[in-house]
C-alpha positions as CSV (number, residue, x, y, z in Angstrom):
1,M,-50.7,29.2,3.3
2,S,-48.2,27.4,1.1
3,P,-46.3,24.3,2.3
4,V,-42.7,24.8,3.4
5,A,-40.0,22.1,3.5
6,L,-36.5,22.0,5.1
7,A,-33.4,20.4,3.7
8,M,-30.1,19.9,5.5
9,F,-26.7,19.8,3.7
10,L,-23.5,18.5,5.2
11,R,-20.2,19.2,3.6
12,V,-17.0,17.7,5.2
13,S,-13.5,18.8,4.2
14,N,-12.7,15.3,3.0
15,G,-15.3,15.6,0.2
16,F,-18.2,13.8,2.0
17,N,-21.0,16.1,0.7
18,V,-24.6,14.9,1.4
19,Q,-28.1,16.2,1.7
20,N,-31.0,14.6,3.5
21,Y,-34.1,15.5,1.5
22,W,-34.1,14.4,-2.2
23,H,-33.8,10.6,-2.5
24,D,-31.6,9.3,-5.3
25,Q,-30.7,12.8,-6.5
26,V,-27.6,14.9,-6.4
27,V,-28.4,18.5,-5.4
28,D,-25.7,21.2,-5.4
29,G,-23.0,18.5,-5.5
30,C,-24.5,16.6,-2.6
31,Q,-25.9,13.1,-2.9
32,H,-28.7,11.9,-0.6
33,Y,-27.7,10.3,2.7
34,P,-30.1,10.0,5.7
35,F,-28.9,12.1,8.6
36,N,-30.3,14.5,11.2
37,G,-28.9,17.4,13.0
38,D,-29.6,19.4,16.2
39,G,-31.4,22.7,16.0
40,I,-29.0,25.6,15.5
41,V,-29.1,28.1,18.3
42,S,-27.4,31.5,18.3
43,S,-26.3,33.4,21.3
44,R,-24.4,36.5,22.2
45,G,-22.4,34.9,24.9
46,S,-18.9,33.5,24.6
47,A,-20.0,30.0,25.3
48,Q,-18.5,27.3,23.0
49,D,-21.5,25.8,21.3
50,T,-21.3,22.4,19.7
51,Y,-23.5,20.8,17.0
52,A,-24.5,17.1,17.0
53,L,-25.3,15.1,13.8
54,T,-26.9,11.7,13.8
55,L,-26.2,9.3,11.0
56,P,-27.1,5.6,10.4
57,V,-24.5,3.0,11.1
58,S,-22.5,2.3,8.0
59,A,-18.9,2.0,7.0
60,E,-18.9,5.6,5.7
61,S,-20.3,7.0,8.9
62,I,-17.9,5.1,11.1
63,S,-15.0,6.1,8.9
64,L,-16.2,9.7,9.1
65,V,-15.9,9.7,12.9
66,E,-12.6,7.8,13.1
67,N,-10.8,9.7,10.3
68,G,-12.4,13.0,11.1
69,L,-11.1,12.9,14.7
70,A,-7.7,11.7,13.6
71,N,-7.2,14.3,10.8
72,G,-9.0,17.3,12.2
73,W,-11.6,17.4,9.4
74,T,-14.0,20.4,9.4
75,A,-17.6,20.3,8.4
76,T,-20.3,22.8,7.5
77,V,-24.0,22.2,8.1
78,E,-26.5,24.3,6.2
79,L,-30.3,24.4,6.7
80,Y,-32.4,25.6,3.8
81,Q,-36.1,26.4,3.5
82,F,-38.0,26.1,0.3
83,A,-41.4,25.4,-1.3
84,P,-41.7,21.7,-2.3
85,V,-42.0,21.1,-6.0
86,A,-44.4,18.5,-7.4
87,G,-42.8,15.3,-8.3
88,G,-40.0,15.7,-5.8
89,A,-37.6,17.7,-8.0
90,P,-35.2,20.2,-6.4
91,P,-36.6,23.7,-6.3
92,S,-35.3,26.5,-8.4
93,S,-34.5,28.5,-5.3
94,K,-34.1,27.9,-1.6
95,T,-33.4,30.2,1.3
96,L,-30.5,29.6,3.7
97,I,-31.9,29.7,7.3
98,S,-28.9,28.8,9.3
99,K,-25.3,27.6,8.9
100,Y,-22.9,26.0,11.4
101,A,-19.2,25.3,10.7
102,G,-16.9,23.4,13.1
103,E,-14.3,20.7,13.5
104,I,-15.2,17.1,14.2
105,I,-14.4,16.9,17.9
106,G,-16.2,13.8,19.0
107,G,-18.3,10.8,18.0
108,T,-20.1,7.8,19.4
109,V,-21.3,4.6,17.7
110,N,-24.0,2.4,19.0
111,E,-26.1,-0.4,17.4
112,T,-28.3,1.8,15.2
113,T,-26.7,5.3,15.0
114,V,-23.4,7.2,14.7
115,S,-23.3,10.5,16.4
116,I,-20.8,13.2,15.4
117,E,-20.1,16.3,17.4
118,L,-18.9,19.5,15.7
119,G,-17.3,22.4,17.5
120,S,-13.9,23.9,18.2
121,S,-11.0,21.9,19.6
122,L,-9.5,25.1,21.1
123,D,-10.4,25.9,24.7
124,P,-12.1,29.4,24.7
125,V,-11.2,30.1,28.3
126,G,-7.6,28.8,28.7
127,A,-4.5,30.2,27.1
128,Q,-3.4,27.9,24.3
129,I,-1.5,30.5,22.4
130,P,2.1,31.3,23.6
131,P,2.2,34.7,25.3
132,R,3.8,37.6,23.5
133,V,5.9,40.3,24.9
134,Y,5.1,43.8,23.8
135,T,8.2,44.8,21.8
136,T,8.9,47.4,19.1
137,T,9.9,44.5,16.8
138,L,6.3,43.1,17.0
139,V,4.2,46.3,17.0
140,G,6.5,49.1,15.9
141,E,7.5,52.3,17.7
142,P,4.7,53.5,20.1
143,P,3.4,57.0,19.5
144,R,4.8,59.7,21.8
145,Y,3.1,62.9,22.8
């Protein structure tokens, strides 16, 4: 059985693009930055799932939380599987296992870590869209039999 490795890529809409596997290397436009993410779970229900990222305390991480919340930045997390290459070089190919996209909707900072929560700022249950009245201007003339 051949060894398998996992790498996580984080791309934020402000241009903060990082990966957590290859030290001191830029892979697919993402520099190395130590971070960790929750497991990605898929479901058929209409629940609003969130995704948590854990980063080390740094000026970049704290700025990401503060500015991300204030400006509604979005982020994409991709998890790739690949066969490790001798010498630590990036592989010629990798397989996308899972992907999560969401808006930065929360964050906490403590002595050692910064946690960022990704999800949707829209309430999936409540009505946040103004109601529309069924009119012929909006939908056209209804068919008649």
